[in-house]
N, C-alpha and C positions, 0 to 999 in steps of 0.2 A: 486387561488388554495388552497384547504384546507390542512393544515399541522396537523398531529397528532403525537405529540412527545411522546416518551416512558418515558420521565422524569427520565432517569436513570443517576445518577451522579457517575462516576467511580473514586474511590480513588486509584491512580496509584502507589504512592510511597510505595511499599511493603505492600499494604493493599488489602484485598479481596473486591469483589463487595459489594456495599451497596445499599439500597433502591430498592432491587430487590429480588423477591422470585422465586424459581425454576418454570419454565413453566411446564404445564402438560406434563408428560412423560419425563421430564428431568432426565437423568440417575444419579444414586447415585455414589459416589466415588468407584472405584474398585482397590483393591490392585493388583499390577502387578510385573513383573520381569524385569531385564535388557533386553534390546532389541537392535538389530543392527539397522542400519539406516532404516528409513521408507520413502518410496516415493523418494528415491535417495538423502536424505538430508545428510547422513553420520553421523557417531558418534554413541555412545551408551548412552541411557538415561534410568534411572530407575524410575519407578512410585511407588516404595516402600518407598522412603525416605519422610520425613515430608513435604519438600517444594513441591515435586511432588504431594503428596496427597492434599495439600492445593490448588495447581494449578487446579487439576481436580475437587475439590470441588466447585470451583468458576464458573464452566461451567454452562451457562444458555442459554436456547433457547428463542429468542426474537420474531421471527415470523415464519411463515410456509414456507418461501423460501426453506430451513430454514436459518435464520441468528442466529448465536450463538455468545456469548461473553465469554471471559476467561481472567483472570488475572494471568500472569505467575509469580510465586514466585521464587526468587533467581536468580542465574546467569545461563549462558549457554556458550558453546564454539562456538562463531560465526565464527571461522576459521576452524572448522572441516568439512571434506568432501566438499571442496569448489566448486564443480561442481555438478549439479543436472539436471536430465531430466526435460524438461519443454514443455508444449504444445504450439500451435499457438494461438494467441489471438489478437484482435484489440481493440483500445481504443481511447478516446478523452480526452485531458487534457488542462487545461488553468490556468493561474494566473490572479487575479484581484487585482492589487496593487494601484489603483487610490486613495484609501483612506488609508493614512499611518497608521491610527489608527486601521484599520480593514482589513489587507491583507488576501486574500482568495485564496485557491487552490481547483479547481474542477476537478473531474475525473470520467469518465465512464469506467468500465471494461466490455468489450464486449467479451463474450465467452458463450458456451452452459451452461445451468443452472446446478450449483452444489451447495452444501452447502457452506456457507460463515462463516468465523470466524473473529470477531473483537477482536483482541488480544492486551492486555495491558502488557507491560514489563517494568521492572526497574532493569536492570543488575547492579551489584555493580561496574563494570568497564566501564560503559557507561551511556548515557542519557536515562531517561525514555521515552517511546514512545508508540504510538498506531499504529497498522497496520491492514490491511485487507488481509486475506489468503483464497485462493480458496482451500478448503480441499481435492479436488480430487487428488492433487499432494501429499497428505499424505495417499492416499488410502481410504479416507472417502467420498463416493459418495452418500450414502443414510443416512437418518436420523437414521436408526437403527444402523449404524456403530458407532455412538457416544456412544452407550450403551455397545459395546463389549469391552472386555479386550484389544484386539489388537488395536482397534480404539483409545481407551483412552491412550494407550502407545504412539501411533503415534502422538497424539496431543501434546506430550511433545517436539516434533521436530518443532512445528509450528513457533517458533521465527525465524527459519532459512529461512522462505519462505514468506517474506512480498511482496505483489504485489503492494502496495502503502502504505504510512504511513507518520506520523508526529511525531517529538520528542518534548520534553519539552522546547526546545529553539525555536520552530517554524520552524525548518528545515523540509521541506516536499518534498517528492519524489514519482514519479510514472514512469512507463515505457509504451511503446507501441511497437508493432512490426513494422518493417521497411523492405522494399524489400531486402535490403542487408546491411551487416555491416562486415567490416574486421578489427577486433580489433588489438590493439598494441601487439607487441611481443618483449619485451625488456628483456634482460638477467638480472637476479638478482631481478626481480619483482615477487611478489606472484601472484597466479592465482585464479580467482574467477568466479563463474558462473554468468549468467546474472541477476538472482534474488538475489543471495546472496550479490552482491555488494550493493544492497539497504539496507540490514541489517547493513552492515559495515558503510554506510553513516549515517543511523539513530542513531547508537550507538556512532559514533565518531565525527560527524560534527555538528556545530552550525550555520554555515554560508555557502553560496554557495561556497565561495573560499575554505573552509575546505572540503566540499563535493568533489569539483574538485580534491583536493589533494588526497582524498581517492581513487578516480578513477585512478588518475595518479600513484598510488603506486601499481596498479594491472594490470595484463594482463587478459582481460575478455575472457571467453570461452563460445561461443554460439553453440558448436557442439552438445550439448544435447537438443537444442531447437532452436526456431526461432531467427533471428537477432533482436536486440532491440535498441531503442534509448530512452532517458530519459529526463524528465523535473524535474528540482530541483529548489526549491525556499526557501528563508528564510524570517524571520519576519521583516527584515529591508528593504524589497521591492526589493531585488535582485533576479534574476532568470536566468536560463540558460538551453538551450537544449544541451545535450551531444550526439554526434554521432561519429561513427567510420568509417573512409573512408581511404582505401589504407593503412591500418596499422597505421593510425594517429587518435588521439582523436581530434575531431573538436568541438569547443564550440561556440554556438550562444547565446550571452548574450542578455538579455531582453533590448529592446530599447523602452522606453516609459512605460506606466502604465500597460501593460498586455503582455502575451505571450501565444501562443496556439501551440498544437502539436497533430497530428493524425498519420496516418499510411503511410506517405511518408517522405522522407528525406528533411530537410530544405537545407542541403548542395547541391549546384548545381541547385536549383530551384529558379525561379524568382517569383515575386508576382502574375503574371497572372497564372502561373502554380499552385500556392498554392490556388488561388481563384477558380480554377476549381474543387477543392475537396469540395463537398457540406458541410461536417461537418466543415472543416476549415473555409469556407466562412461564414457560419452561426455564428460560434463563433467569428470570427474576426470582422464582422459587428456589432454584439451586443456589444462587448467589446469596439470597437472604439466609437460607439454612446454613451456609458455610460462613456467614459473617464476612463475605467478600474475601475469604482466605482460601485460595486455590493454588495448588502446585501446578507446574506446567502440564503434567499428565492429566490432572483433573480438569484443567482448562480445556485441553484437547477433547477430553471425554464430553464436556458440556457442548463443545462445538459439534461433536458427532450427534448429540441429542437434538440439535436444532438444524441439522442438515436438511437440504431439500434435494430433490432428484437431480437437480442441475448444479449442485455445489461443485465449483471448479477447484477451489483450494480452501483449506483451513489453516490458519496461522496463529501461533501464540508468540507474542513478543515479550521477552523479559526486559523490563524497562530499566533495571539496574544491572542485571547480569549481562545484557547484550545477547542473550541466547535467542535464536529464532528456530521454532519448530514448525514444520510444514508437512501437511498431508495433502496429496492431490487426488482428485477424482473420488473422494469419499473412501479412500483406502486407509482407514485409520489403524490398520495393523502394520503400516509402514510409515513411520514418521521420520523425516529427514531433519537433521540438526545442524545449524550453522552458528557462527559467532560474529558479532559486530564488536570491534574494539571500542569501548566506551571512554569518553573523555573524562 
């Protein structure tokens, strides 16, 4: 399968995008005003300060899906407005940890087509990271929205809505819907929405154990969207599925060199039930046959095998290399390549 890389190298640590010119029609920076939360993200963000202006100046359109990139300058309050409305979506995720020198995390986000934002962040109080954002939850559903003042203000809330991502320590996380989830309800714990908890993990955790501790410090709230479960993995070859059953957080740690997750609960299911799901069966067979050792191209090929008719993006994260490969709209003959500077 032919790969066409966009050859864009992203300098993440408080730098703007390099080796990239604005795509035709890319909007120019727009001065703005303070605005209340957009898309249910909570908080107030100004686009008039220098950091916000630099953030918006880094916006680039990469393809006609459209896929955009942006490098966020400065910090943000990852705890503001901890619940947010979220739509229903399906997904396929896997780890491929058979090669300790090149652990990979693959993920399809399956949802009707919307613009996609690849966002680089480097908060002063957390790890630098890259994440993918479905901008429809920010109110940006058309390409023209990225050129409006309201749309560009809304982009300043993008750090709060990672649908999957990887930080500079190689900690990678993604979510998928599940038929049911009853999260924990412990007095004295903070509350976080099902998407926001991933931002907390990316900013605060370097290992799976640290990510589990982030989850354990919060009561999750799925009332604004579908129930979710999560796959989290680190650069040391550890991974875990996190589910919520009867008010308890249930952790399924990776056994062997790979782990896979789709849209059914691992909790309470046997292997025969899991193999009855075509996407899980396809992923598990391929990963078992390879001993969990996949190159980035092979990982993208596997994502193409478990695609659905509404797969919006497919991404492969190199957890030690920092390489990010993305195909949008099931166009696997065009794979864009980016780079996260790893700590």
